[in-house]
N, C-alpha and C positions, 0 to 999 in steps of 0.2 A: 441539412435543414432540420432546425429544432421544432419539435411538435409539442405543443402544450396541451396536457389533458385537462379536460374540464374538472373543476373541483369536486364535482359529484362522483365522477369515475375514480378520482384519486382516493376519495373516502371509501368507496366500495372495495378497491383493491387493498386498502390498509385493513379494512374489516376482515376480508378473506384471510389475510395473512394472520391476523390476531386469532380468528376462529380456528385456523389450522393449528396454531401453536397451542391453544387451549385443549383442542382435541387430542393432540399428541401427547401433552402433559396428562390428560385424563387416562388415555390408554396406558401409558407408562405407569401411572399410579395404581390403576386396577391390577395390571401385571404384577407389580411389585407386592400388592396386597395378597393376591392369590398365592404368589411364591412364598410370602412370609407366613401365610396361614399353614401351607403344607410343611414349610421348614420348621415352624413352631410345633406342629403336631409330631413330626419326626423327632424333634428335640426333646419333647415331653416323653415320648416313648423311650428314647435313649436314656433320659434322666430318671425314668421309672415313675414319672408323674402319671402317665397314662400306660396301661398294659397293652401290648399287642394282643391279638387274637390267640396266638400260641401260648403266650405268657399266661393269659387268663385260663385257658384250657389246662394247662400244667398245674395252676394253682388249684383249680377245682378237682383235679385228679388227686392231688396231694391231700385234700380235705375229704375225699370220698367217704373213707371210713367213719368220719366224724358226724356225717349227716344222719346216720342211723340212730335217732334219738327216741325211738319207740313212741311216736306220736303221729298225729295227722294235722296238716296245715290247710288253711284256705277251705274249710268245710262248712263255714257258716251259712252259706246260702243253699245248703242241701235240704230238701224238704223232710220234715219229720215223718211224713206218712210213707216214705221210702224205707225207713228204718224197721228192723224187726223189733228192736228194743228202743223206744222213743227216748229213754233217759240216758242212753249211752251215745258216745261219739260214732261217727260212721265207721271208723276203725278204732278199736280199743284193744288193750292187752287182756286177753282171756286167761292166759296161764303164765305164771311167772315163777321161776326158781332160781335162787341164788344160794348155792351150797358148796362147800368145800371140805374135802377129807384128804389130809395129807398123805401123798403117795398113791392115792386112789383116783380122785377126781376133783375137778374145779369147774363147776357148772354156773353159767349165768345166762339163762334163756328167757326170752320175752316173746310169747307166741301171739300174734295178732289175730283178731276175729273180725271178719267183714260183716258189718252189721246191716245187711240188705235183706229184705224178705222176698227172695226169689231163688229159684232152684240153682241157677248158675253160681250165685254167691255161696250157697251151701256146698257146692261141689269144690269151689276154691278153698273153703275152710277145711273140708275133709282132706284135700290134697296137702294143705299146710300142715295139718296135724300129723298125717302120715309121714311126711318128709321130715319135719323139724321137731315134733313133740314126741313121737313114739320111741326114738332112740334113748330118750332121757331115762325111762324105766330101766333099760338094760345098763346103762352107765352107772346109775345109782346102786346097782347090785355088784358092781365090779370091784375087785381088790388088787392092788399092786400093779395097776396098769397106767397110772399117772395120766389120766385123760383130761384134757382141757376142751370144754365144749361151750360155744357162745352162739346165741341167736338174737339178732336185733333187726328192727324194721323201721321204715319211714314211709309215710303215705301223704298224698296231697290230692287236691282237687283243682284242676285247671281246665278252663273251657268245658266245664261239664263232663270232664273225664276223671274218673277216679284211678290213681296210680298207687299201687303198693309194691314196695320192693323189700325183700327179706335177705339179710346177709348172715351166713353161718360160717363159723370156723371149727375145726375139729383137729385135735393133735393128740397123738398117743405116744408117750415116752419120747424116744429120740427120732421117731419116724417123721417124715415130712408133713407139714401141715396141709390140710385140705380146706379149700374155701369154696363154698357154694353160694349161689345167688338165684333167687326165683322171683318173678314179677308177675303182677296181675293188674290188667288194665281194663276198665269197665266204663262203657258209655251210659251215663246216668239219664240221658234224655231218651235214648232209643232202647235202653235196657238190654244191652248186649255186650259181648267181649269185643274189644277193639284190637286189631292187629297193627303191626308197625306201619305197614303200607296205608292203612286207614288213618293212623295218627298223623303221619307226615302230610297227608292230603288235607286234614283239618287245619294244620298249621301253615299250609301253603309253602311247604318246603319242597324244593325240587328233588326228585328221586336221584338224579345224577349227582347232586351235591352230597347227599347222605352216602351214596355208593363210593364216591371219591374219598370221603373222609374215613370211611370203614377201610377201604383199600390201603390208604396211607398209614393208618394206625397199625394195622395187622402186618404190613410189610416192614414197618420200622421195628416192631416187636419181634418179627421173624428174623431180622438181621441181627438184632441184639442176642437173641437166644442161640443163634448159630454161632456167634463169637464165643459165648460162654460154654457151649458144648465143645468147641474146639480147644477150650482151656481145660476141659476135663469135667465140667460141672454137668450134673444130671438134671437137665431143665427141660420143661415141656417144649416140644418143637411144633411150630404151626406150619400150615400150608395155605398160603394167602389165596390160592386158586380154588380151595375147597368150597363146596356148595353151601356150607353152613353160614358163609358170610353174605350170602344173597338176602336181600330185604324180606323176600317172601318166606325165607327159612329162619330168620332171626325171631327168637321168641322172647328173649329177655331184654326189656326196655322199660323205662319209667320217666315220668316228668317230675321235676323238682325245681322250685324257685326259678322258673321260666326257662329251664334248660332241659334238653332231651338227652337222657343218658342211655346209650346203647351198650349192652354188656355181653361179653363172650366169656363166661365163667367156665373154664375147662375143668374146674373141680366138680362140676355137676355130674360128669361122667368118668373122671379120672382122679387119682389121688395127687392133686397138685393145688397149689395156691395161686397158680397163674390165671390172670384174668385181664382181658383187654377191654378198655373203656373208651368209648367214642362219645364226645360231648358236643352237642350242637346247640 
C-alpha cells in the first residue's frame, strides 16, 4: 500500500537533510581550518619563518656577550628623587679604562655605578668596586704577564625592578680564560633587594617551570662536558643534583628585553670560562 506524505512533511524532511549536509560541511571546514593552521605553523617553523622556543633560546645564548653594551634601558619612568645624582642615569659608567701595553696587559673595563640614594645601593657599589675595579691597579703595574682583562655591563628596568648584570673576562698568558658574572636586582617600589623566587612570583612564572628549565640546561651541559672529558679535555664538570641549582640558592639572574636570564658562572669561584645560561 502506497502512503503519500503530506507536502508539508516532505518539505520538513528535505530541510532536515539540507541542514544536516550544511552542518557536516561546516564541521569539516572548521576541522580543515584548524588542521591547516597548525600545519602552517609547523611549516613556518621548518622553513625558519617562525623560530621554535628552543631555536629562539639558542639564538639569545649566542648573542649573550653582545648585550653587555655598558648602558641602561627602559629607565625613563624612574623618579629623579630616587637618584643620588639627578643629572646622571640610574646606572652609569663611573670608571673606564682602555689601555694596552704589548706583552704586559690589554685592559678594557667599564665599571657601573648604581645611582640610588640608599645604603643598599652603596653596598652594591662597594661590592662592584672590590670585585671588578680593584684588580686593575695591580694589572697596570705588571710586566711580561700578557694579561687581558675586560669588564662590561648591561642594566634595565622592567616592572619597577632594576636589574644590573656585569660580565668580566680575565686571561693571563696561555692559561685558561676565567669568566665571571655578578648581578644586582633591586625593587624600586619597595626599596629592597629582590631574590629569584620573588622575581618569578612578580612575573607569575611557575616555580616548577623554572626548575625544569634549569635541570634540563644543566643536565645537557653535564653530558657534553663528560664527553669532552672522556676525550681528554680538561673542562669544568657539573653535578646537576648540586644544591646550587635550587631557586633559593641561585643568586645570579637579571631581566633584559623581556627575558629572564638565570646564570651559573662557575668562574666566580673557579678558574674557568664555563657558564650555564637559562633563559625564560
